[in-house]
C-alpha positions in Angstrom: 2.1 8.9 -71.9 -1.6 8.2 -71.3 -0.7 4.6 -70.5 1.9 5.9 -68.1 -0.5 8.2 -66.4 -3.1 5.4 -66.4 -0.5 3.2 -64.7 0.2 5.9 -62.1 -3.5 6.4 -61.6 -3.9 2.7 -61.0 -1.0 2.7 -58.5 -2.5 5.7 -56.6 -5.9 3.9 -56.5 -4.2 0.7 -55.3 -2.3 2.7 -52.7 -5.5 4.3 -51.5 -7.3 0.9 -51.2 -4.3 -0.4 -49.2 -4.5 2.6 -46.9 -8.2 2.1 -46.4 -7.7 -1.6 -45.6 -4.9 -0.7 -43.2 -7.1 1.8 -41.5 -9.9 -0.7 -41.2 -7.5 -3.3 -39.8 -6.2 -0.8 -37.2 -9.8 0.0 -36.2 -10.7 -3.7 -35.9 -7.5 -4.3 -33.9 -8.3 -1.3 -31.5 -11.9 -2.6 -31.1 -10.6 -6.1 -30.4 -8.1 -4.8 -27.8 -10.8 -2.8 -26.1 -13.1 -5.8 -26.0 -10.3 -8.0 -24.7 -9.5 -5.5 -22.0 -13.2 -5.3 -20.9 -13.4 -9.1 -20.8 -10.2 -9.2 -18.7 -11.6 -6.6 -16.3 -14.9 -8.5 -16.0 -13.0 -11.8 -15.3 -10.8 -10.1 -12.7 -13.8 -8.6 -10.9 -15.5 -12.0 -10.9 -12.4 -13.6 -9.5 -12.0 -10.9 -6.9 -15.6 -11.3 -5.7 -15.1 -15.0 -5.5 -12.0 -14.7 -3.4 -13.6 -12.1 -1.1 -16.5 -14.4 -0.5 -14.2 -17.2 0.4 -12.3 -14.9 2.7 -15.4 -13.7 4.4 -16.5 -17.3 5.0 -13.2 -18.3 6.5 -13.2 -15.1 8.6 -16.7 -15.9 9.9 -15.6 -19.4 10.8 -12.6 -18.2 12.7 -14.0 -15.0 14.2 -17.3 -16.6 15.1 -15.7 -18.4 18.1 -13.8 -15.2 19.0 -17.0 -13.2 18.9 -18.4 -15.5 21.6 -15.3 -15.0 23.7 -15.5 -11.3 23.3 -19.2 -11.3 24.4 -18.2 -13.5 27.5 -15.4 -11.1 28.4 -17.7 -8.1 28.0 -20.2 -9.8 30.3 -17.6 -10.6 32.9 -16.3 -7.1 32.9 -19.8 -5.7 33.3 -20.4 -8.1 36.2 -17.1 -7.1 37.9 -17.9 -3.4 37.5 -21.3 -3.9 39.1 -19.7 -5.9 42.0 -17.1 -3.2 42.6 -19.7 -0.4 42.5 -22.0 -2.2 45.0 -19.0 -2.9 47.3 -17.9 0.7 47.1 -21.4 2.0 48.0 -21.7 -0.5 50.8 -18.3 0.1 52.4 -17.8 3.8 51.6 -19.5 5.1 54.8 -17.5 2.8 57.1 -14.2 3.6 55.5 -14.8 7.3 55.7 -15.6 7.1 59.4 -12.5 5.1 60.1 -10.3 7.6 58.1 -11.9 10.6 59.9 -11.6 9.0 63.3 -7.9 8.2 62.7 -7.2 11.7 61.5 -9.3 13.7 63.9 -9.0 11.7 67.2 -5.6 12.7 68.5 -4.4 11.3 71.8 -1.3 13.1 72.8 1.2 10.7 74.5 4.8 10.9 75.4 6.8 8.7 73.1 8.2 5.7 74.9 11.8 6.5 73.7 11.6 10.0 75.2 14.1 10.4 78.1 13.2 12.9 80.5 16.2 15.1 81.3 17.4 14.8 84.9 
């Protein structure tokens, strides 16, 4: 019976060692998965930064010429506004006088189609 209980004891110890090894293997696996995930995230971030840099370079090349066009259009618009404003101030007085004279100076006349009743 002692040999039987000794055999059971050995089996329990072997089972305990197997559980310990299994736990240790799970911990190593979890640690390795976490490390792999961190490496993948770092690689993705590096790739994303590289692609964004390339995109900004291409955008600068394309938009650089459009930026010049935008500045030219802005300059032309400002120039047109200045010209219209100066023209307005120069001609405002004359136009107001013409409008007022047309409205206020009334010359009553008989319309040419009016037939005087006989």
